[in-house]
Steps between C-alpha positions, in 0.01 A plus 500: 500500500623141595337364190690761283829415669441127429442587139801711454721262690396226256642733231811591686749331274332670200526827670851448602603427140322823386680719747833337392442547138395863533785576732755325261349685203537838689864417569561411129327821386720710737815321358389590152438860609854526624638322203355764255499799748655725232250426239170479689256775582588510882258781602305404819173492307656256228646270773176474693309427173742241379488325837127517529449367150756231574313391804180475313675270237659306770159417651377383158797292447494327829131428460590275193745309722220449759220377271557130528573502873193729554268263333654202698443688828145571408403151372693266741245330727506626859588156638826497299639831628825416679527154345811368339340580159457855610846534618660344184301718274585814691875431532545391129296810384695734724829352388418513140399870517794600700744339253326687206492842674860487633638387161287766301629782729865394443417444126350854494830655615705319229233574242509879584884499491478391148178672371397766758154368474254295707444153343372540139474301177870432512448308823231308346723399210780413740268248678471311173869482419622336822826362378662842408339676791591256768859462360518893480395536854733228619795668320408848606408454869590243774189297451552233769560789762191672366285192535643415823409844631144465376461173681651661827245786461203255456629303807525814710153613388332166588685515833374851580149421397519205750639723786220738443252213536347556154474121424362428861234764445414367151473140616322543837204716396198341349233716337218442260523517136268805500729690732806397308338615171456849644870565511589278200257700285701812554817342378332346191317830426832691496658235257174530276516881494864486390445227244217681325541874561856592572763495232883538547492819301283654766820542693643738243395820665822712457696649202805342678533137393697398812222620725253304294703168497563526888145551554424156343537154662746280327308174512181677378696665220617160394160345457369818331778464252416132462147584405592790266803357319311555173303824442269577225552839362145584419385397855749703699625798309373811330363455146408691193321364184702235335490674173632812649793308659576332172509842320723671756764223503498460124541881457803488746657214303444663151776671296603490133680172542192317636204331308237345721369161398142483619264737681561366848817478723849595418602248228689684228780499250805699590678635194867443448703788651788449252598297197779318692334225692742299712444188689754450769483253800330666786588408870280657767644484846202578724665576834333427832403806698756735342383844603636806315610633840764220514689649214761793511333628190196591729696641777618187710826539662567153628665361187256211455474496129845602357460285203141591410585871537787469255285292271232764502759752355537271195131411459154639415415588860137569615539734796127570563345155488249373750392140578128430475478302822680366809539125421702301247199357335364852460836606327478194279153587401581845414814404298366221305137612449562877489191578682399716814463297819162347548356487848549210734740235395745532201378338179803262541320327781140525367293270278487551122866607484615285223495590127524873564652752275837544676833650392597145400230494242676791328838329525352177381351678190863628429644146503619489877498215743393613852641369835412569858783453750448477874737399776239366719192261429287672252183350634523776768253783418384285208794637289554181306142462410485865378813502292465152348136579422628811295752323294825502714713196579576487857835450660482489892629319801218249543556366857144368537296246309526560128237354259659298229328681228674821609832347487437364147343818355542856632721466807872437565628451860823641628721209605635471854867476366462837339409681822765642730269673736127519582261611783122484568425700204733344232848485364739794501477761224842386375375137452194626333697719256721213426191316372423803265854489363496125456182497305596814297811300392302202390245723296780702314530249241124520410322739281235631745583779740385467860322700767578404858306637788726432805371550855754536788447391856817590691367850615239344713503409872694309647753704270755224490736432204850341445768625731797703372330674226459856647616689797179497706392229735194310360173510683399855419306667218797716420734213462250315277469791283883526454528130448236517208696794358813281513314217340373717210849624445621143481223417236586794284877431520466137402243568235733761339738209425234324290438506130135575564566806717512775235157394382345491848320763678494498881218662700539546869174599681340457843180310559420739796657704768648340831251674719143579381350652824490852601279743668299582186238283349733468208856606598649602166867478608446133545407429136810679336725237341797502254492340144789509248537361156857401418670402181220602263640524149472848331462699830738701711459529883228731595273589801120484449356713775141479386248396750403132417403158622620139482238449230684748269845331493441239229280713280790747505748227416305364212481845350879551542556172326293630209228245543149526337269269704160446638449614855236436761693704746407802718884584496647747239823595352599775753708671238167579320317631801477888554595643832132576550408131471773335712349284770568203714268238668555418857295279732456223763235232511241762616610852388554584141681823413575710188812720513550799268748792539434616863168355549367152631149358476426214719191265472409270791263203549235711674427675164678792628768710341772730631694765318835626612791709406825323533848643548747324275789576733341416845210285360268651758130513405264792550133465435351707217147571389385228246583536135226305315667469167806348685258275696325374181834422336608307810173308505515425123841337525422266790139422404585419146809280599272314753237459242711369225662240731167378629338480149815345326591816336863427582508165336708441182210344319260763595658727230489458132856541385 
């Protein structure tokens, strides 16, 4: 018994850290429970299961923290136990781990506030783009107070460990390497089991997404996302023969105006819808996080979008439109490539994303010049590489290092003297729109029309913007939405005074919703976005209530402008789609959904599929018995899209034109 006590005392600091980590994880889990008390499954059995699974993942997570120190405890020679080396290594290791866990627990709360998720691939991306993220945190939260609080907690913890004699026990008990190995082996075995046999998805036991997320451990989820940021469709998802997938999708895209060019994929010639082809300038305002629920047109009573609501009455207004994903780059992918979301990272951030058949290719064939405007630094999320690699000229802020070749060729920087306000994410929407107007003025004398892809940033935390513009105090999402509405009004007002205005079409569309999380694996209400087309010659204002997706907006516009063009798009002219064929694609980096009428099919990365009835009013989901024709169609869309990307089927030069 004495020998056992000596062994365990040598591991006293390790065990103290373990108890602390598990206790803090339990507290955090209960905080999240209370945070989402109205959404979670709060039955006694569900709570017990959530906490039990959470404890299991906490043990696995803390075992990774302990690997290095455990190996050290096993291998240090007995004569060095309690030496200065022993003490320095122990104190530095403990200090480092305490800083990490306290910071991560605070970070989890802020991440949950924004995304209602444990750490995921977004957190991984944020680790890369430190300038924007650190500035955003500093502008959104009292960072010095937060860091000071963490240091105080670390100090209190070390003091408590000392008062409990954990350090004395660790440094005053000499045991042989064999005996230390007996305890250390248990720790290393747990870490090995989790590394090899346990996945983060194993925590997803409930139909309630909140219970699943709370069951997870945030740090473990972070590293799981880091490992699985790119996901091969064929490895993780349900499959069918490629020939069958190809046939199903081509059949869905077929109509009297389509002629397929080749036997594989979706490349085709789309016939002219009319003899009156027009080529106006096109300005797309892609609005950050503009949920449909912000507009009065969709039932909001807070008066956040007075101008957009009035503009919708004079536009071609898409009232039943759904975003394909939950991030800006996913919206960009859908709009520019007109493709269903592929699993893992957006194509905007993946390799082989240059020379693709984008909407800019169609514009270019019609004699347009394409431009991408961004109020921040376009290196973020690989946007500049994607857009410049697909024929756009870049206009962005460029606060970091700019390669000389970019300045001379495809990139123009927004000068300091042209900026009246900026925050961590970029310049204000007003300043960005001034750039759009300035360049439109300079191009008006030329013969070539232009297409502008304009990405806003003001409706993003820290939600700050120029003072005195609206009647709400900055710093909240509602205020940022209303400011963006004001800025769009200002853009249209100023543009209407220009000679080029009457030959310019304005499209306003969201990249994704403000909130993506909900209790369902895909919460449909958090994918509904607005889109409107204003000032399109030859068309009166109208509402289009057909169920559709971001990928359909530009194919619809091309048809309305009377264009005959080659297409490598999965999107279609929604005006040609029958009510039976209306559909929308929704997904996140792991779940892929096909929405039709009142049904939703969801594919997940465990090769499973779930089929639901969804209520268009409440957006509630109710499980249904499987419809295998619907399942095969869903698989076909996503499998073929992933296959074409992987095998260069989305490239411009892949197709003979």
